[in-house]
Residue frames relative to the residue before (quaternion, step in Angstrom):
aa qw qx qy qz dx dy dz
M 1.0000 0.0000 0.0000 0.0000 0.00 0.00 0.00
N 0.3369 -0.7618 0.5158 0.2002 3.58 -0.73 1.04
I 0.7376 -0.4335 0.2848 0.4324 3.55 -1.33 0.10
I 0.6467 0.5282 -0.3282 0.4418 3.59 0.98 -0.83
D 0.6627 0.5026 -0.3094 0.4609 3.60 0.94 -0.89
T 0.6358 0.5334 -0.3231 0.4548 3.54 1.01 -0.83
A 0.6581 0.5075 -0.3060 0.4646 3.58 0.95 -0.87
R 0.6547 0.5108 -0.3209 0.4554 3.59 0.97 -0.80
V 0.6238 0.5302 -0.3441 0.4598 3.61 0.98 -0.75
R 0.6696 0.4934 -0.3027 0.4653 3.57 0.93 -0.86
L 0.6353 0.5187 -0.3312 0.4665 3.57 1.03 -0.74
D 0.6288 0.5440 -0.3323 0.4452 3.57 1.01 -0.81
R 0.6484 0.5325 -0.3198 0.4402 3.58 1.02 -0.83
W 0.7631 0.3693 -0.1900 0.4952 3.57 1.05 -0.77
A 0.4130 0.7487 -0.4550 0.2488 3.60 1.26 -0.09
H 0.6873 0.4950 -0.2946 0.4426 3.58 0.97 -0.85
R 0.6671 0.4947 -0.3000 0.4692 3.59 1.24 -0.31
I 0.7790 0.2575 -0.1195 0.5590 3.56 1.06 -0.74
P 0.3699 -0.7677 0.4703 0.2293 3.65 -0.27 1.20
L 0.6406 0.5343 -0.3415 0.4332 3.60 0.98 -0.79
V 0.6468 0.5027 -0.3207 0.4755 3.56 1.01 -0.82
K 0.6268 0.5415 -0.3405 0.4449 3.58 1.00 -0.83
T 0.6322 0.5280 -0.3260 0.4639 3.56 1.03 -0.76
L 0.6842 0.4844 -0.2885 0.4625 3.58 0.98 -0.83
V 0.6777 0.5014 -0.2973 0.4483 3.56 1.06 -0.75
T 0.8136 0.1728 -0.0667 0.5511 3.60 0.93 -0.89
P 0.1405 0.8317 -0.5259 0.1093 3.59 0.57 1.09
R 0.4755 0.7429 -0.4139 0.2251 3.56 1.22 -0.44
H 0.7809 0.3544 -0.1842 0.4802 3.59 0.83 -0.99
R 0.5286 0.6922 -0.4031 0.2810 3.58 1.13 -0.46
P 0.6514 0.4949 -0.3592 0.4491 3.68 0.81 -0.71
V 0.6560 0.5029 -0.3158 0.4658 3.60 0.98 -0.83
H 0.6666 0.4996 -0.3041 0.4622 3.58 0.88 -0.91
H 0.6445 0.5180 -0.3226 0.4607 3.56 0.99 -0.82
A 0.6481 0.5131 -0.3147 0.4666 3.59 0.99 -0.83
I 0.6497 0.5097 -0.3167 0.4667 3.60 0.98 -0.84
E 0.6620 0.5037 -0.3085 0.4614 3.57 0.91 -0.89
T 0.6519 0.5126 -0.3164 0.4607 3.59 0.93 -0.87
A 0.6582 0.5052 -0.3100 0.4643 3.57 0.94 -0.90
A 0.6458 0.5201 -0.3286 0.4522 3.60 0.96 -0.82
R 0.6641 0.4960 -0.3096 0.4660 3.59 0.94 -0.83
I 0.6126 0.5178 -0.3423 0.4893 3.58 1.07 -0.70
G 0.6429 0.5387 -0.3174 0.4424 3.58 1.00 -0.83
Y 0.6568 0.4878 -0.3139 0.4818 3.58 0.94 -0.83
G 0.6226 0.5359 -0.3386 0.4588 3.58 1.07 -0.69
A 0.6492 0.5048 -0.3137 0.4747 3.59 0.99 -0.84
L 0.6261 0.5322 -0.3274 0.4664 3.58 1.04 -0.81
G 0.6470 0.5234 -0.3123 0.4581 3.56 0.97 -0.87
F 0.6476 0.5220 -0.3217 0.4523 3.57 0.96 -0.84
V 0.6482 0.5263 -0.3227 0.4457 3.60 0.93 -0.89
Y 0.7525 0.4098 -0.2424 0.4550 3.59 0.68 -1.06
L 0.6014 0.5329 -0.3699 0.4663 3.59 1.08 -0.56
S 0.6623 0.4919 -0.3030 0.4771 3.59 0.95 -0.86
A 0.6498 0.5106 -0.3175 0.4650 3.59 0.94 -0.89
G 0.6481 0.5269 -0.3177 0.4489 3.56 1.00 -0.79
V 0.6605 0.4983 -0.3113 0.4674 3.57 0.93 -0.87
L 0.6696 0.4971 -0.3030 0.4612 3.60 0.89 -0.91
T 0.6677 0.4907 -0.3007 0.4722 3.59 0.97 -0.84
L 0.6221 0.5283 -0.3386 0.4683 3.59 1.04 -0.69
L 0.6450 0.5040 -0.3216 0.4760 3.59 0.99 -0.78
A 0.6297 0.5137 -0.3344 0.4773 3.59 1.09 -0.67
A 0.6493 0.5154 -0.3197 0.4590 3.60 0.97 -0.81
L 0.6936 0.4555 -0.2662 0.4905 3.59 1.12 -0.66
G 0.5418 -0.6524 0.3844 0.3648 3.56 1.29 -0.07
V 0.4594 0.6832 -0.4513 0.3443 3.59 1.26 0.12
L 0.7631 0.2094 -0.1216 0.5992 3.58 1.07 -0.78
D 0.5357 -0.6561 0.4369 0.3029 3.55 -1.18 0.56
E 0.8121 0.2160 -0.0759 0.5367 3.60 1.05 -0.70
A 0.4337 -0.6592 0.5493 0.2750 3.54 -1.14 0.73
A 0.2782 -0.7760 0.5497 0.1350 3.55 -1.24 0.39
G 0.2202 -0.7124 0.6505 0.1447 3.49 -1.04 0.91
S 0.7670 -0.3566 0.2395 0.4767 3.57 -1.25 -0.23
Q 0.6807 0.4773 -0.3039 0.4652 3.61 0.92 -0.83
E 0.6369 0.5110 -0.3327 0.4717 3.59 1.00 -0.73
T 0.6023 0.5576 -0.3584 0.4448 3.58 1.12 -0.58
T 0.6460 0.4995 -0.3312 0.4727 3.59 0.98 -0.75
V 0.6148 0.5309 -0.3486 0.4676 3.60 1.06 -0.67
W 0.6444 0.5104 -0.3140 0.4751 3.58 0.95 -0.86
L 0.6506 0.5251 -0.3135 0.4502 3.56 0.95 -0.89
A 0.6391 0.5463 -0.3291 0.4300 3.59 1.00 -0.82
A 0.6903 0.4892 -0.2778 0.4550 3.59 1.11 -0.63
Q 0.5728 0.6005 -0.3807 0.4079 3.60 1.25 -0.12
P 0.6551 -0.4711 0.3862 0.4468 3.62 -1.24 0.23
L 0.8167 0.1003 -0.1423 0.5502 3.57 -0.95 0.94
G 0.1840 0.8406 -0.4946 0.1222 3.57 1.16 0.57
R 0.6692 0.5076 -0.3162 0.4411 3.59 0.91 -0.83
V 0.6045 0.5381 -0.3581 0.4656 3.58 1.10 -0.62
W 0.6703 0.4924 -0.2934 0.4713 3.57 0.94 -0.93
L 0.6350 0.5297 -0.3327 0.4533 3.58 1.02 -0.77
L 0.6447 0.5206 -0.3230 0.4571 3.57 0.96 -0.85
L 0.6734 0.4852 -0.2971 0.4722 3.58 0.88 -0.92
L 0.6564 0.5095 -0.3139 0.4593 3.57 0.97 -0.86
G 0.6533 0.5184 -0.3183 0.4506 3.59 0.94 -0.87
L 0.6585 0.4970 -0.3084 0.4735 3.57 0.96 -0.83
G 0.6473 0.5208 -0.3189 0.4562 3.57 1.01 -0.80
L 0.6731 0.4836 -0.2959 0.4748 3.57 0.98 -0.81
L 0.5941 0.5328 -0.3631 0.4810 3.59 1.13 -0.54
A 0.6280 0.5240 -0.3315 0.4703 3.57 1.05 -0.75
F 0.6434 0.5034 -0.3240 0.4772 3.57 1.02 -0.76
F 0.6205 0.5478 -0.3375 0.4483 3.58 1.01 -0.78
Q 0.6700 0.4879 -0.3235 0.4566 3.61 0.86 -0.86
W 0.6306 0.5141 -0.3461 0.4671 3.61 1.06 -0.62
C 0.6303 0.5247 -0.3325 0.4657 3.59 1.03 -0.74
V 0.6127 0.5331 -0.3428 0.4721 3.60 1.08 -0.70
L 0.6600 0.4939 -0.3102 0.4736 3.59 0.93 -0.83
Q 0.6377 0.5177 -0.3234 0.4699 3.58 1.05 -0.71
S 0.7518 0.4331 -0.2239 0.4439 3.55 0.77 -1.07
V 0.7765 0.3649 -0.1882 0.4779 3.56 0.70 -1.09
F 0.8074 0.2837 -0.1238 0.5023 3.57 0.84 -0.97
D 0.4124 -0.7649 0.4280 0.2484 3.58 1.34 0.32
A 0.0536 0.8398 -0.5355 0.0721 3.57 0.81 1.03
D 0.7155 0.4325 -0.2528 0.4870 3.60 1.11 -0.63
H 0.4161 -0.7438 0.4416 0.2803 3.59 1.32 0.17
E 0.1993 0.7957 -0.5408 0.1862 3.57 0.83 1.00
G 0.4174 -0.7322 0.4519 0.2922 3.59 1.17 -0.45
R 0.5389 -0.6347 0.4635 0.3033 3.54 -1.35 -0.14
S 0.3445 0.7063 -0.5334 0.3130 3.57 1.12 0.55
R 0.6988 -0.4585 0.3190 0.4469 3.57 -1.25 0.21
D 0.6762 0.4806 -0.2961 0.4734 3.58 0.89 -0.93
G 0.6485 0.5301 -0.3198 0.4429 3.56 0.98 -0.84
L 0.6739 0.4870 -0.2943 0.4712 3.57 0.93 -0.89
M 0.6288 0.5238 -0.3422 0.4616 3.59 1.05 -0.68
K 0.6448 0.5055 -0.3229 0.4736 3.57 0.99 -0.79
R 0.6667 0.4959 -0.3058 0.4648 3.57 0.95 -0.84
A 0.6167 0.5244 -0.3454 0.4748 3.59 1.08 -0.66
G 0.6446 0.5150 -0.3167 0.4679 3.57 1.00 -0.78
Q 0.6388 0.5201 -0.3229 0.4660 3.56 1.03 -0.77
G 0.6428 0.5179 -0.3180 0.4663 3.56 1.05 -0.77
A 0.6532 0.5017 -0.3098 0.4751 3.58 0.97 -0.86
N 0.6184 0.5431 -0.3313 0.4614 3.56 1.05 -0.78
G 0.6513 0.5173 -0.3086 0.4615 3.55 1.00 -0.82
L 0.6602 0.5093 -0.3130 0.4547 3.59 0.93 -0.86
V 0.6222 0.5435 -0.3436 0.4466 3.58 0.99 -0.81
H 0.7420 0.4036 -0.2348 0.4810 3.56 0.86 -0.92
L 0.5240 0.5665 -0.4241 0.4740 3.57 1.25 -0.15
V 0.6375 0.5130 -0.3215 0.4765 3.59 0.96 -0.85
L 0.6516 0.5111 -0.3149 0.4636 3.57 1.00 -0.82
A 0.6281 0.5235 -0.3310 0.4710 3.59 1.03 -0.75
L 0.6620 0.4944 -0.3042 0.4741 3.59 0.95 -0.86
T 0.6040 0.5423 -0.3507 0.4671 3.58 1.12 -0.64
A 0.6451 0.5147 -0.3199 0.4654 3.57 0.97 -0.85
F 0.6671 0.4866 -0.3090 0.4719 3.60 0.94 -0.83
R 0.6294 0.5409 -0.3386 0.4434 3.59 1.03 -0.75
L 0.6540 0.5277 -0.3122 0.4431 3.56 1.01 -0.79
L 0.5239 0.6331 -0.4134 0.3922 3.59 1.21 -0.32
W 0.7521 0.3992 -0.1974 0.4858 3.59 1.11 -0.69
I 0.5750 0.5708 -0.3860 0.4410 3.59 1.26 0.14
D 0.4031 -0.7451 0.4818 0.2242 3.57 -0.70 1.09
R 0.7835 0.2022 -0.1093 0.5773 3.58 1.08 -0.68
P 0.1230 -0.8563 0.4967 0.0697 3.60 0.40 1.21
V 0.5575 0.6195 -0.4107 0.3697 3.60 1.13 -0.44
Q 0.6685 0.4812 -0.3086 0.4757 3.60 1.19 -0.39
A 0.4408 0.7172 -0.4513 0.2961 3.57 1.26 -0.06
R 0.5954 0.5622 -0.3776 0.4322 3.61 1.09 -0.58
I 0.6422 0.5053 -0.3208 0.4790 3.58 1.00 -0.81
E 0.6491 0.5079 -0.3148 0.4708 3.56 0.98 -0.87
G 0.6297 0.5404 -0.3323 0.4484 3.58 1.07 -0.72
A 0.6439 0.5113 -0.3221 0.4694 3.57 1.02 -0.78
V 0.6414 0.5157 -0.3198 0.4694 3.57 1.00 -0.85
A 0.6550 0.5097 -0.3105 0.4635 3.59 0.97 -0.88
T 0.6273 0.5349 -0.3328 0.4578 3.59 1.05 -0.75
H 0.6637 0.4914 -0.3005 0.4773 3.59 0.94 -0.88
D 0.6401 0.5195 -0.3301 0.4598 3.58 1.00 -0.79
A 0.6493 0.5108 -0.3216 0.4627 3.59 0.96 -0.83
A 0.6499 0.5038 -0.3166 0.4729 3.58 0.99 -0.82
A 0.6391 0.5254 -0.3288 0.4555 3.58 1.01 -0.77
R 0.6380 0.5161 -0.3313 0.4657 3.59 1.02 -0.74
V 0.6303 0.5155 -0.3346 0.4743 3.59 1.03 -0.74
L 0.6745 0.4997 -0.2984 0.4543 3.59 0.91 -0.88
A 0.6199 0.5611 -0.3441 0.4272 3.58 1.16 -0.49
F 0.5547 0.5928 -0.3995 0.4258 3.60 1.23 -0.29
P 0.5972 -0.5078 0.4511 0.4265 3.58 -1.24 0.28
S 0.8196 0.0393 -0.0993 0.5629 3.58 -0.81 1.05
G 0.1782 0.8281 -0.5099 0.1502 3.56 1.08 0.74
D 0.6075 0.5551 -0.3639 0.4362 3.58 1.08 -0.65
L 0.6537 0.4975 -0.3123 0.4770 3.59 1.01 -0.80
L 0.6294 0.5305 -0.3315 0.4610 3.57 1.05 -0.75
L 0.6601 0.4945 -0.3130 0.4709 3.59 0.95 -0.83
I 0.6169 0.5254 -0.3435 0.4747 3.59 1.05 -0.72
A 0.6457 0.5212 -0.3205 0.4569 3.60 0.98 -0.85
I 0.6356 0.5182 -0.3301 0.4674 3.59 1.00 -0.79
G 0.6621 0.5079 -0.3059 0.4584 3.56 0.95 -0.88
L 0.6589 0.4968 -0.3096 0.4724 3.58 0.97 -0.84
T 0.6056 0.5449 -0.3507 0.4618 3.58 1.10 -0.64
I 0.6471 0.5058 -0.3178 0.4737 3.58 0.97 -0.85
V 0.6385 0.5115 -0.3220 0.4765 3.58 0.98 -0.83
G 0.6507 0.5210 -0.3150 0.4538 3.59 0.97 -0.85
I 0.6385 0.5084 -0.3262 0.4769 3.58 1.00 -0.80
G 0.6401 0.5264 -0.3262 0.4546 3.58 1.00 -0.81
I 0.6626 0.4867 -0.3050 0.4806 3.58 0.92 -0.89
G 0.6291 0.5382 -0.3301 0.4534 3.57 1.03 -0.78
N 0.6419 0.5138 -0.3234 0.4684 3.58 1.02 -0.77
V 0.6369 0.5211 -0.3337 0.4599 3.57 1.00 -0.79
V 0.6706 0.4889 -0.2963 0.4728 3.58 0.89 -0.95
N 0.6497 0.5158 -0.3120 0.4631 3.56 0.96 -0.89
G 0.6516 0.5254 -0.3171 0.4459 3.56 0.99 -0.82
L 0.6962 0.4699 -0.2754 0.4677 3.56 1.06 -0.72
R 0.7946 0.3654 -0.1561 0.4590 3.59 1.02 -0.78
A 0.6594 0.5691 -0.3255 0.3680 3.59 0.99 -0.79
D 0.4021 -0.6658 0.5752 0.2534 3.50 -1.35 0.47
F 0.1361 -0.8369 0.5288 0.0378 3.56 -0.36 1.25
I 0.6916 0.5012 -0.2781 0.4395 3.57 1.19 -0.24
G 0.4565 0.7140 -0.4388 0.2988 3.59 1.26 -0.07
R 0.7305 0.4032 -0.2330 0.4996 3.58 1.14 -0.55
L 0.5318 0.6120 -0.4209 0.4068 3.59 1.24 0.27
T 0.3580 -0.7494 0.5237 0.1900 3.56 -1.11 0.70
C 0.4446 0.6876 -0.4700 0.3297 3.59 1.21 0.21
S 0.6751 -0.4767 0.3566 0.4357 3.57 -1.28 0.15
E 0.6502 -0.5395 0.3643 0.3916 3.56 -1.21 0.52
T 0.6434 0.5256 -0.3241 0.4524 3.58 0.98 -0.81
L 0.6796 0.4816 -0.2904 0.4710 3.57 0.88 -0.95
C 0.6407 0.5340 -0.3296 0.4425 3.58 0.96 -0.84
R 0.6401 0.5211 -0.3311 0.4574 3.61 0.96 -0.79
R 0.6628 0.4966 -0.3062 0.4693 3.57 1.04 -0.71
L 0.6851 0.4935 -0.2844 0.4542 3.58 1.13 -0.61
A 0.5201 0.6836 -0.4033 0.3154 3.59 1.16 -0.55
P 0.6499 0.5221 -0.3570 0.4214 3.67 0.84 -0.75
L 0.5911 0.5673 -0.3753 0.4336 3.61 1.09 -0.60
A 0.6736 0.4914 -0.2962 0.4659 3.57 0.90 -0.93
K 0.6630 0.5081 -0.3134 0.4518 3.58 0.91 -0.88
A 0.6740 0.4870 -0.2995 0.4678 3.59 0.85 -0.95
G 0.6556 0.5300 -0.3165 0.4349 3.57 0.96 -0.83
N 0.6960 0.4607 -0.2838 0.4720 3.59 0.87 -0.87
V 0.6119 0.5258 -0.3539 0.4732 3.60 1.05 -0.66
A 0.6609 0.5061 -0.3095 0.4597 3.58 0.94 -0.88
K 0.6227 0.5259 -0.3470 0.4640 3.60 0.98 -0.75
G 0.6633 0.5083 -0.3075 0.4552 3.56 0.97 -0.84
V 0.6612 0.5045 -0.3087 0.4616 3.57 0.90 -0.93
S 0.6574 0.5318 -0.3195 0.4277 3.60 0.96 -0.82
L 0.6470 0.5243 -0.3253 0.4479 3.60 1.15 -0.51
L 0.5565 0.6540 -0.3874 0.3354 3.59 1.12 -0.57
P 0.6972 0.4405 -0.3198 0.4665 3.67 0.73 -0.83
L 0.5956 0.5547 -0.3680 0.4496 3.59 1.08 -0.62
G 0.6734 0.4887 -0.2922 0.4715 3.59 0.91 -0.90
V 0.6303 0.5372 -0.3350 0.4493 3.58 1.01 -0.79
F 0.6662 0.4950 -0.3125 0.4620 3.61 0.91 -0.85
V 0.6317 0.5120 -0.3403 0.4723 3.59 1.05 -0.68
V 0.6345 0.5175 -0.3259 0.4727 3.60 0.99 -0.80
L 0.6511 0.5127 -0.3162 0.4618 3.59 0.96 -0.85
G 0.6153 0.5439 -0.3424 0.4563 3.56 1.06 -0.72
G 0.6735 0.4786 -0.2949 0.4800 3.57 1.02 -0.75
L 0.6609 0.5178 -0.3136 0.4436 3.58 0.94 -0.87
R 0.7612 0.3526 -0.1812 0.5132 3.57 1.02 -0.82
S 0.3438 -0.7682 0.4703 0.2656 3.57 1.37 -0.06
R 0.5374 0.5861 -0.4204 0.4369 3.54 0.99 0.89
A 0.3898 -0.7394 0.5037 0.2182 3.57 -0.62 1.15
S 0.6008 0.5952 -0.3559 0.3976 3.58 1.13 -0.60
E 0.5789 0.5871 -0.3760 0.4229 3.60 1.23 -0.34
V 0.6249 0.5462 -0.3341 0.4467 3.59 1.16 -0.59
R 0.1171 -0.8162 0.5655 0.0210 3.57 -0.86 0.97
T 0.5498 -0.5595 0.4942 0.3747 3.51 -1.36 0.26
F 0.7013 -0.4612 0.3271 0.4341 3.55 -1.29 0.23
G 0.6778 0.4906 -0.2983 0.4593 3.58 0.88 -0.92
D 0.6609 0.4958 -0.3103 0.4703 3.59 0.96 -0.81
A 0.6141 0.5357 -0.3481 0.4634 3.59 1.10 -0.65
L 0.6342 0.5060 -0.3311 0.4818 3.59 1.04 -0.70
D 0.6196 0.5228 -0.3428 0.4746 3.58 1.06 -0.69
G 0.6315 0.5263 -0.3248 0.4676 3.57 1.06 -0.75
L 0.6180 0.5349 -0.3343 0.4693 3.56 1.09 -0.71
A 0.6645 0.5170 -0.3048 0.4453 3.57 0.97 -0.86
A 0.6443 0.5437 -0.3182 0.4337 3.59 1.16 -0.55
Q 0.5788 0.5933 -0.3753 0.4148 3.60 1.24 -0.22
P 0.6533 -0.4756 0.3823 0.4481 3.61 -1.23 0.23
A 0.8218 0.0816 -0.1382 0.5467 3.56 -0.84 1.07
G 0.3086 0.7954 -0.4761 0.2129 3.56 1.27 0.29
P 0.6573 0.5122 -0.3413 0.4348 3.64 0.83 -0.82
W 0.6342 0.5209 -0.3339 0.4635 3.58 1.07 -0.70
V 0.6533 0.4950 -0.3101 0.4818 3.57 0.97 -0.85
L 0.6531 0.5102 -0.3129 0.4640 3.57 0.96 -0.88
G 0.6270 0.5328 -0.3346 0.4595 3.59 1.04 -0.72
C 0.6495 0.5040 -0.3152 0.4741 3.58 1.01 -0.80
V 0.6269 0.5205 -0.3304 0.4763 3.58 1.03 -0.80
A 0.6446 0.5288 -0.3210 0.4493 3.58 0.95 -0.86
L 0.6563 0.4945 -0.3104 0.4780 3.58 0.95 -0.85
G 0.6250 0.5300 -0.3333 0.4663 3.57 1.12 -0.66
F 0.6150 0.5312 -0.3394 0.4737 3.58 1.03 -0.77
I 0.6508 0.5120 -0.3149 0.4638 3.56 0.94 -0.90
A 0.6437 0.5184 -0.3193 0.4636 3.58 0.97 -0.87
F 0.6553 0.5022 -0.3153 0.4679 3.59 0.95 -0.86
G 0.6422 0.5229 -0.3275 0.4549 3.59 0.98 -0.78
V 0.6522 0.5026 -0.3143 0.4724 3.56 0.94 -0.88
F 0.6685 0.4933 -0.3135 0.4599 3.59 0.91 -0.86
S 0.6047 0.5443 -0.3620 0.4550 3.61 1.07 -0.60
F 0.6226 0.5118 -0.3365 0.4870 3.59 1.06 -0.68
I 0.6279 0.5275 -0.3294 0.4679 3.57 1.05 -0.77
E 0.6453 0.5061 -0.3190 0.4751 3.58 1.01 -0.80
A 0.6034 0.5584 -0.3565 0.4438 3.58 1.05 -0.70
R 0.7264 0.4134 -0.2370 0.4953 3.58 1.09 -0.67
F 0.8439 0.2642 -0.0869 0.4587 3.57 0.73 -1.05
R 0.5033 0.6735 -0.4500 0.3011 3.63 1.11 -0.26
R 0.4124 -0.6757 0.5553 0.2548 3.53 -1.11 0.79
I 0.0298 -0.8111 0.5827 -0.0412 3.58 -0.42 1.24
S 0.0101 -0.8073 0.5871 -0.0595 3.55 -0.55 1.22
P 0.2546 -0.7788 0.5500 0.1615 3.61 -0.11 1.19
P 0.5751 -0.5961 0.4211 0.3696 3.62 -1.04 0.69
R 0.5728 -0.6104 0.4244 0.3453 3.56 -1.11 0.71
D 0.7709 0.0143 -0.0210 0.6364 3.56 1.14 -0.60
L 0.5102 -0.6644 0.4664 0.2842 3.54 -1.28 0.19
S 0.3338 0.6996 -0.5511 0.3090 3.56 1.00 0.80
V 0.5770 -0.6092 0.4107 0.3568 3.57 -1.04 0.72
G 0.3392 -0.7807 0.4945 0.1758 3.56 -0.72 1.11
């Protein structure tokens, strides 16, 4: 054994005692892990911005200040119409792409170490679905960069939704398929409500125990609100299948408007809006305090 090998063996023995030595001995993965962690935190920040903005806009709609409530996609349309809107859209799209890559690491490579049990696989499937939803939102933000009149994008979104529903209805037993899609959305909404009431959202935070206990209600309220907001959307999709009419299917924002039109609807919509705000704030908290452990390798977990 030469002098260099001998020195490396000695460094390895002391690496666990001296953090600086450990950094020098195992530097290979640290730049990649640091980049993944930074991207994930940026992603949580982008998520927080979307839901906080959607919550504020929806709250203003519930109070009668604005005419229409806003889901996540409607929020990007609103953002595009603001000063420097394209700059904000670009930053938001990049942030949501960063969140998507973290969801892929969670779902496919088991970054959160959920395992392969039934519960673990269900959580990883949910993380994957969450990533796909926000990938679509990121692509929507990028698409709005090329639209000269983004304020009409909401109308175009409604037309696209009706066209998609019409294509589903054109399939054999398309009405049953559309009903199944609507029931799936309702099931996801109910799952979010149950998850919001039962799940532990602070176990992966690095803040103090006292602070974490104070933050838990934000996560619970936010997830319950996300679940409740999906219910009217799923109901409209089911109605579209039952009546075989694509015009019954609505966008997320239009479904929230439909909720507001019901008895006590503005009060329910106001509660949903406050839940969106809570979820946005908690996403910012996750951007700062979440324990993010990139997988040691990129083999499928």
